[in-house]
N, C-alpha and C positions, 0 to 999 in steps of 0.2 A: 635670195640665196638659200639653197637647201643645206641644212646642217646635218651631217652624217654621224651616225653612232655605230660603234663597233665594240666588240668584246675581245679582250686578250685572254686566251685560254692556256692552261698548262699542258705539259707534254707527258703526263703520267697516267691518264685515264685509259680504260680499255677502249678498243675500237667501237664496240657496241655502244658504250656510254657516250663516246665522242660523237657518233652519228646522231644519236638521240638529242644530244646537246645542240649541235649546229642546226638540226632541223627545227628545234624549238626556237632558237635565236632567229632563224629566218621567219618563222610564223609570227614572232614578236615584232617584226619590222626592222630588225637590225640590218645595217648596210654591210658590215664587214666583220670578219674573224681574223685574229692575228695570233701567231705563235712565235715564241722565241726560237732562235736557231743556235743551240748550244750543243757541245759535246757533253758538258757537265752542268749540273746545278749545284748551288752552294751546299746543300744538304748532302753529305757523303752517302747517306742511305736512301737518297731520292732516286727517281726514275726519270730519264730524259730521252725521249724518242726523237728521231730525225723528223723535222716538220714536213719535209717535201713529200716523202711517201705517204705521210699521214694526210696531207692535203689532197693528194691524188686519190686516196681512199674515200675521203669525206665529200669531196666536191660533187661526184655523181649522185649523191643522196640529196642534193639541194639544186635549186634552179636560179636563184637570184643573188644570194649573198656572195660577196667577194672574199678572197683568202689572201693573206699576206704574211710575210716574216717580219718580226720585230725583235732583233734584226739579225741579218746575215753579216758575215765579215768577208773581207777580200783575201783571206789567207788560206783557208782550208780547202778551197776548190779552185782549180785553174779556171780562169775566166771563160775559156772555151767550153769546158765541161759544164760549168754553171750555166752558160748560155743554152746549151743543148737540153740540160735537165729542166730548166725553167720553161723553155719553149714547149717541151713535151707536156709538162704539167699544165701549161696554159691551154693546150688543146683539150686536156682532160676536163678542165674547168669551164671550157667554152668561152675563154677570154676573160675569166674573172680573177686572174692572178695579179698580185702586186708584189714587188720586191722591195722590202725595207733593208737597207744596208748601212753599216756604220764602221767605225774604226776598231771594233773588236775588244775582247777581254782576255786577260792573261790566262785564265783558267782553261780556255779552249785551245790554247796553242802551246804555252810554255811546257807543260808536262810531256807533250808529244814532239817537242823540238821542231815545231813548225815555224819557219821564219815569219816574223811580223815587224820587222824594222820598216822605217819610212811609211808609217801607217796611212797617213793622208794621201801620199803619192800613190800608194798601191790602190787605195780606194778610187782615186780619180781614174787611174788606168783601167781598173775593172769596169767602171761605168762606161768608159769610152769603148772598150773592147766589146762589151755586151751589145751596145747599140750598133756598132759596126757589123757584127756578125748577124744580128737580127734583121739586117737589110737583105740578106741572102746572096750578096755578091761576094766574089773573091776579093780579099783585101790584103794589103800589106800594112804592117804596123810595126814600127821600130821603137818600142817602149823601153822603159828602164827595167821592167820586170817581165814583160810579155812581148814576144816578137812573133809576128805572123808573116808568112810568105805565101801570097796568093791563097790565103786560107778562107774556107767557108764551111758552114755547117748545113746539114740537110734536114734540120728541124727548126722551123720558124714559128714565131708566135701566132696565135689565132687571129689577131687583128694586125692589119698592115702597119699601124702606128707603133706596134710593139707592146712590151709589158711596162706599165708605169713603174718608175724607180723612185722610191722615197728615201731620202738621205737623213739619217739620224744625226743630229747636230746640236751640241750644247756649248760649243766654243765659237769665238769669232771667226776663225778660219773655216771650220766646217759649216757654219751658217752661210758663209760666202759660197761654198760649194753647193749648198742646197739651193741658193738663189740662182746660181749659174747653171746647174746641171739637173736639179731635182724636179720631178713631177709632183713630189710632195716633200714636206719637211716634217720630221718626227722629233719632238722634244719631250722631255719629262722633268719632273721636279721643278715645275715652273708655275709661278703664281700668275694670275691675270696681268698684274703690273709688269712682271718680267716679260711676258709674251708681248705686251704692248711695245716695250723697248726693243726686244730682239727681232720682232717681225719687221721692224724698220730696216735692220741690217740685211735681212733676207731680201726684202723688197728692193733695197738699193743695189744689191748684187744682181738681182734679176734685171733691173733697169740697165745696168752696165752691160749685161749680156744680150740686150735687145729684147728682153722679156718683160713680164709684169708679175707682181705678186698675185694677181688674179689668176695666173696660170698655175699657181702652186697650191696644192691641198695642204693646209696647215693642220697637223695632227697633234692633239694633246693626249699623251699617254699618262693616265693617272689612276689612282686607287679610288674606288667608289663604294659607298655603302648607304643604303636608304632604309630608314625605319622610323616609325612613330616614336620609338625610343631614341631620341636624337643623340644622346650621350653615348649610347651603345654603338650606334652607327659611326659616330666620330672616333670612338676607341678602335673599332675594327679597321677603319681606313688609315688612321694615323699610325697604328702599330707597324704596318708594312712601309708606310712613307718614311718613318723614322729609320727603319732598317735600310731603306734604299739610299738615304743620305750617307750611310756608312760605306756604301759601295762607290759612291761618287762624291767624296768629301769636298772637292773643289766647288761643287755646285752649292753646297751649304754655305761656303764663304761669300757667295753673292748675297746672302741674307744677313751677313755680319757675324757669323759664328764659325768656329774652327774646332775640328776634332782630329783624333789620330787618323793617320792614313793606313793603318795596319790591315784594314779590310777593303782597301781601294781595289776595285776590279782591274785597274791597270797593273796591279802587282800580285794580288792574292791568288793562290791556287787552292783547290778543294782538298781538305783533309778532314780528319775526324772532328775537329773543333771549329771549323770555319763558320758554320752556321751559328753555333752558340756564341762565338766571339762577336759576330756581327750583331746578334740580338743584345748581347751585353753592352756593346758600344752604343747601340741605338738609344739607350737611356740618357745619353748626353746630348741628344738632339732635342731642342725645345719643342714642346707640344704646339706652341703657337706658330712655329714655322711649318710643321706638318699640316696644320689647319689651312695654311695658305695654298698648299699645292694639291689638296684632295677635294673630292666632291662627296660630301657626307651630310647627314642630318635627315630631316623629314623631306617629303617631296618638294615642298615650297622652298626649303633651304637649298636643295640641289638645283632646282630650276633657276633660282637667283644666281647661284655660283656659275652655272653653265652660261647664263646670260652675260656675266662678267667676262668669261673667257671669249665668248662670241664677239663682244664689243672690242676685245683686244686683238681680234684677227683670227681666232681659231675657227676652222671650218669642219673639223672632223674629230670626234672623240673616240679613243681606244681605251675602254674602261676595264680595269682589273678589279672585279668584284671581290670584296672581302667581307666574310661573315654575312649573316641575314640574306643569303642568296635568293631565296624565294621572294622575300619582301622587296628586295631591290629589283628583281626581274619583273615583278608585277608593276612596280612603280614606273619602270622604264616603258613597259608595254602599254599600260593603261593611261598614263598621265604625261610622262616626260617626253617621249618621242612624239605622241600626238600634239602636244603643246608646241613643239618646235616645227612640226610639219604645218601647223595652222598659221604660224607666224612667218613662214618662209616667203 
């Protein structure tokens, strides 16, 4: 079984730098590039581009690497508009597009008064409508949030089977959705032990839907830093991992710890202090928990950790590189990716 490696990139670089970056990633042997799909980032002074036009600009500069969102929500775009947009970009990429979709965050909808009630039900409907419209036939759909009357679109995906849909899921209910509906399952803040447990839930839901866990690309989104200075690499990766737990504090409870929910992305909106508050709160997240969910240290450390994840059922890594970027990139290209290609 081939283990795939991807990189999660930011949305703040110039187009020239982004082109050079994805071209280098393709030369390195990376399989995928992922972008967040946000209206806002936590830092009030940050920059947040729309990932879809960006992907359309970057893809023609490459030939093999795939592009995806990590992740889109079902609230900000009507499913029919999303279906047309993605099908168009899929043609631009030559069939190399993936849709990551989840239940959304408050910062992207609340300030703009975009409805986001019944989040899971809206997610399910969006996935169903996308797949119906991508068949190219006129369809009727009497949904709770979307209704179609002999509706069709005239932009279909590059491949007949459509665009792969990856469902972001960190709760029991959404993991069932991933098993029943997803071509892939994206999770984060997960230790290998937690993957081993939760992948069984996804697999059971897949079985109930007449599918198999083998049909689902299991994606681990995590922070990564590789350096001969193991402690420095660990510090880089863990700093962001600890902040991430402040955004999803219920995930931290799975490891036996509880912190304030004031930075929870289910509630928080971006303001002048939002980033600083998250950073301050992150000091309450134990370092040993961050260690469990990151890939950091020297090359051998990282290979060993990746092997733990693979043994737990992970098939695809979406790495968010923190610090020591050049050293991490060299390690991936020269040692880590070749190692897993040889053992496939």
